DRENBA-494955 format. One record per residue: residue in one letter; x, y negated, z of N, C-alpha, C, CB in turn. Coordinates in steps of 0.05 Angstrom, whole numbers, padded with zeros to 5 digits, always signed. Atoms other than C-alpha are relative to their C-alpha. Glycine has a CB too. Layout:
<recs>
AXYZXYZXYZXYZ ...
</recs>
This chain:
<recs>
M+00014+00023+00010-00125-00068+00230-00028+00000+00013-00002+00001-00031 C+00026+00004-00013-00188-00095+00262-00022+00008-00020-00004-00029+00009 P+00022-00008+00019-00251-00063+00231-00015-00023-00011-00019+00019+00015 Q+00015+00024+00009-00284-00131+00227+00015-00013-00023-00004-00020+00023 F-00016+00012+00021-00226-00156+00185-00003+00015-00026+00030-00001+00008 A+00003-00017+00024-00233-00098+00136-00027-00006-00013+00002+00030+00007 V+00027+00006+00011-00308-00114+00128+00001-00027-00014-00021-00001+00023 I-00002+00027+00012-00291-00187+00114+00015+00001-00027+00014-00020+00019 V-00016-00003+00025-00238-00168+00062-00017+00014-00022+00026+00015+00005 E+00018-00013+00019-00287-00120+00028-00021-00018-00011-00013+00025+00013 K+00020+00019+00009-00340-00173+00025+00012-00021-00018-00014-00014+00025 L-00014+00020+00016-00291-00224-00002+00006+00010-00028+00026-00009+00014 V-00007-00012+00026-00267-00177-00057-00025+00005-00017+00016+00026+00004 S+00024-00006+00015-00337-00157-00076-00013-00025-00011-00020+00015+00017 E+00012+00024+00009-00360-00229-00082+00018-00017-00018-00009-00017+00024 R-00018+00018+00014-00297-00264-00108+00019+00015-00019+00016-00016+00019 G-00018-00016+00016-00258-00207-00140+00028+00002+00013+00003-00012-00028 K-00027-00004-00011-00188-00182-00126+00018-00024-00003+00013+00025-00013 S-00017+00024+00005-00158-00246-00154-00001-00019+00023-00009-00014-00026 A+00002+00018-00023-00182-00282-00091+00022+00007+00020-00027+00003+00013 L-00021-00008-00019-00127-00244-00053+00028-00007-00010-00002+00029+00006 I-00026+00005+00012-00071-00262-00101+00011-00027+00007-00002+00004-00030 D-00009+00027-00005-00068-00337-00090+00000-00005+00031-00018-00021-00014 P-00001+00002-00029-00044-00347-00018-00018-00023+00012+00028-00004+00009 A+00016+00022-00011-00078-00415-00008-00030+00006-00002+00007-00026-00016 K+00029-00007+00003-00145-00391-00035-00007+00022+00019-00006+00007-00029 C+00005-00023-00018-00140-00326+00004-00004-00010+00028+00023+00021-00002 K+00001+00010-00027-00127-00363+00069-00026-00016+00004+00024-00018+00006 A+00024+00016-00003-00185-00411+00056-00025+00018+00000-00002-00020-00023 Y+00023-00018+00001-00233-00355+00037-00002+00016+00025+00003+00019-00024 L+00001-00016-00024-00214-00313+00097-00010-00017+00024+00028+00011+00007 A+00009+00018-00022-00224-00373+00144-00030-00005-00003+00016-00027-00001 D+00028+00005+00004-00291-00386+00112-00017+00025+00006-00005-00008-00030 Y+00016-00024-00005-00315-00314+00114+00001+00009+00029+00011+00023-00018 A-00003-00008-00029-00289-00302+00185-00012-00021+00018+00029+00004+00007 Q+00012+00022-00015-00318-00368+00208+00016-00005+00026-00029+00005+00007 N-00019+00005-00021-00256-00377+00252-00003+00019+00024-00003-00028+00009 E+00003-00018-00023-00274-00317+00296+00026+00012+00009-00019+00023-00008 F-00025-00012-00007-00204-00289+00293+00018-00019+00016+00015+00009-00025 K-00014+00020-00016-00173-00354+00319-00010+00001+00029-00002-00028-00012 K+00011+00000-00026-00220-00352+00377+00008+00025+00015-00031-00002-00001 S-00007-00025-00014-00206-00279+00393+00030+00001+00006-00008+00025-00017 A-00028+00001-00006-00131-00291+00388+00006-00016+00025+00016-00011-00024 V-00003+00016-00024-00136-00345+00440-00010+00015+00024-00014-00027-00003 D+00011-00015-00022-00180-00302+00484+00018+00024+00008-00028+00011-00007 D-00017-00024-00006-00132-00242+00479+00027-00007+00012+00004+00015-00025 S-00026+00007-00010-00072-00282+00502+00003+00001+00030+00007-00027-00010 D-00001-00001-00030-00090-00276+00576+00015+00023+00011-00029+00001+00011 
</recs>
């Protein structure tokens, strides 16, 4: 797992609680918000 992802998940849980990870739609939205779409960009960059 990417260390940056772990930091984002820890921040999400500390601010929103563990329940933020239970609802898939909310979890996806929170992760996108907290990551600010950095993982999409890196996935595109890594495909070369």
